[in-house]
Backbone as CSV, one residue per row, in Angstrom:
resi,resn,N_x,N_y,N_z,CA_x,CA_y,CA_z,C_x,C_y,C_z
1,UNK,-40.998,140.976,200.884,-40.289,142.227,201.078,-38.838,141.896,201.439
2,UNK,-37.883,142.486,200.716,-36.482,142.212,201.019,-36.031,142.996,202.250
3,UNK,-34.821,142.721,202.708,-34.324,143.332,203.942,-34.231,144.846,203.837
4,UNK,-33.843,145.382,202.678,-33.732,146.830,202.494,-35.102,147.474,202.624
5,UNK,-36.105,146.927,201.941,-37.456,147.474,202.022,-38.008,147.353,203.438
6,UNK,-37.724,146.239,204.094,-38.208,146.045,205.453,-37.595,147.081,206.387
7,UNK,-36.295,147.332,206.254,-35.633,148.304,207.120,-36.169,149.711,206.876
8,UNK,-36.416,150.051,205.620,-36.979,151.370,205.314,-38.362,151.528,205.927
9,UNK,-39.154,150.461,205.917,-40.517,150.547,206.417,-40.584,150.583,207.942
10,UNK,-39.576,150.072,208.633,-39.595,150.128,210.093,-39.246,151.522,210.586
11,UNK,-38.481,152.259,209.831,-38.098,153.643,210.100,-37.246,153.837,211.353
12,UNK,-36.930,152.774,212.076,-36.031,152.894,213.222,-35.187,151.636,213.327
13,UNK,-34.058,151.779,213.942,-33.296,150.620,214.394,-32.480,151.068,215.596
14,UNK,-31.911,150.128,216.307,-31.165,150.433,217.519,-29.709,150.073,217.333
15,UNK,-28.851,150.806,218.033,-27.432,150.531,217.987,-26.663,151.554,218.783
16,UNK,-25.349,151.447,218.730,-24.474,152.380,219.450,-24.106,153.526,218.517
17,UNK,-24.318,154.741,218.978,-23.980,155.921,218.189,-22.464,156.122,218.200
18,UNK,-21.854,156.309,217.031,-20.406,156.508,216.989,-19.972,157.854,217.573
19,UNK,-20.894,158.792,217.722,-20.543,160.109,218.255,-20.695,160.181,219.767
20,UNK,-21.885,159.852,220.276,-22.124,159.997,221.721,-21.868,158.705,222.498
21,UNK,-21.739,157.577,221.801,-21.414,156.316,222.445,-22.566,155.647,223.173
22,UNK,-23.764,156.198,223.080,-24.894,155.593,223.787,-25.611,154.584,222.902
23,UNK,-26.201,153.582,223.543,-27.053,152.638,222.838,-28.403,153.331,222.708
24,UNK,-28.853,153.559,221.488,-30.017,154.393,221.270,-30.805,153.960,220.043
25,UNK,-31.889,154.636,219.813,-32.725,154.413,218.636,-32.247,155.350,217.526
26,UNK,-32.177,154.834,216.307,-31.872,155.645,215.141,-33.122,155.740,214.291
27,UNK,-33.488,156.960,213.904,-34.658,157.196,213.067,-34.232,157.375,211.616
28,UNK,-34.980,156.758,210.720,-34.700,156.834,209.287,-35.065,158.224,208.766
29,UNK,-34.101,158.898,208.129,-34.337,160.228,207.561,-34.664,160.182,206.078
30,UNK,-34.126,159.204,205.377,-34.348,159.104,203.944,-33.144,158.498,203.253
31,UNK,-33.118,158.670,201.952,-32.036,158.132,201.122,-31.266,159.270,200.479
32,UNK,-29.984,159.069,200.354,-29.143,159.982,199.584,-28.678,159.191,198.368
33,UNK,-28.912,159.741,197.191,-28.538,159.049,195.950,-27.439,159.838,195.234
34,UNK,-26.425,159.113,194.846,-25.312,159.683,194.100,-25.381,159.186,192.665
35,UNK,-25.045,160.037,191.690,-24.916,159.531,190.311,-23.843,158.435,190.301
36,UNK,-24.047,157.373,189.529,-23.103,156.243,189.550,-21.643,156.637,189.346
37,UNK,-21.372,157.559,188.426,-19.958,157.913,188.180,-19.351,158.668,189.360
38,UNK,-20.153,159.471,190.058,-19.676,160.189,191.244,-19.422,159.203,192.385
39,UNK,-20.371,158.300,192.598,-20.216,157.288,193.651,-18.970,156.448,193.417
40,UNK,-18.750,156.062,192.172,-17.573,155.245,191.856,-16.286,156.011,192.143
41,UNK,-16.221,157.281,191.743,-15.022,158.088,191.995,-14.759,158.268,193.480
42,UNK,-15.831,158.403,194.268,-15.688,158.608,195.706,-15.574,157.309,196.486
43,UNK,-15.795,156.181,195.807,-15.750,154.891,196.470,-16.941,154.670,197.399
44,UNK,-18.100,155.244,197.039,-19.315,155.134,197.848,-20.352,154.272,197.158
45,UNK,-21.310,153.826,197.946,-22.482,153.181,197.381,-23.321,154.263,196.714
46,UNK,-23.947,153.994,195.574,-24.765,155.015,194.926,-26.017,155.381,195.727
47,UNK,-26.423,154.509,196.660,-27.573,154.810,197.511,-27.148,154.633,198.968
48,UNK,-27.386,155.661,199.767,-27.072,155.631,201.196,-28.346,155.897,201.983
49,UNK,-28.532,155.146,203.084,-29.608,155.444,204.010,-29.067,156.449,205.023
50,UNK,-29.882,157.414,205.397,-29.501,158.398,206.399,-30.313,158.166,207.665
51,UNK,-29.627,158.132,208.793,-30.235,157.872,210.096,-29.804,158.958,211.076
52,UNK,-30.650,159.276,212.042,-30.286,160.250,213.062,-30.365,159.595,214.440
53,UNK,-29.391,159.900,215.271,-29.321,159.369,216.627,-30.412,160.012,217.477
54,UNK,-31.178,159.194,218.201,-32.228,159.697,219.066,-31.707,160.392,220.296
55,UNK,-30.413,160.261,220.586,-29.828,160.889,221.770,-29.171,162.228,221.444
56,UNK,-28.308,162.254,220.412,-27.536,163.477,220.131,-27.836,164.095,218.766
57,UNK,-28.712,163.476,217.992,-29.136,163.940,216.672,-28.034,163.926,215.611
58,UNK,-26.961,163.196,215.862,-25.947,163.003,214.838,-26.569,162.254,213.669
59,UNK,-26.262,162.657,212.452,-26.732,161.949,211.269,-25.616,161.030,210.783
60,UNK,-25.966,159.776,210.574,-25.007,158.821,210.026,-25.558,158.280,208.714
61,UNK,-24.651,157.832,207.868,-25.062,157.248,206.598,-24.683,155.778,206.581
62,UNK,-25.482,154.992,205.883,-25.272,153.557,205.780,-25.418,153.141,204.330
63,UNK,-24.362,152.589,203.732,-24.491,152.120,202.355,-25.588,151.062,202.251
64,UNK,-26.410,151.145,201.240,-27.485,150.175,201.064,-26.908,148.780,200.950
65,UNK,-25.734,148.621,200.362,-25.130,147.294,200.224,-24.857,146.671,201.583
66,UNK,-24.706,147.476,202.662,-24.483,146.950,204.015,-25.740,146.315,204.588
67,UNK,-26.899,146.592,204.013,-28.151,146.098,204.575,-28.687,144.904,203.810
68,UNK,-28.048,144.522,202.735,-28.573,143.424,201.914,-27.924,142.128,202.256
């Protein structure tokens, strides 16, 4: 299992929330997929993981390329 699949299967990770500043658990919400031409125009990864802060419920996105 590669790192991306492993991270998806754990469904949580820990870190500092950029909004509330607390060290907390982030829960995996799912994936956001962009059509390749849209992602390229916006300068985004075509696949983003979505996570929610366990403290303040802020949703953050993480490019899949950041996890590989």
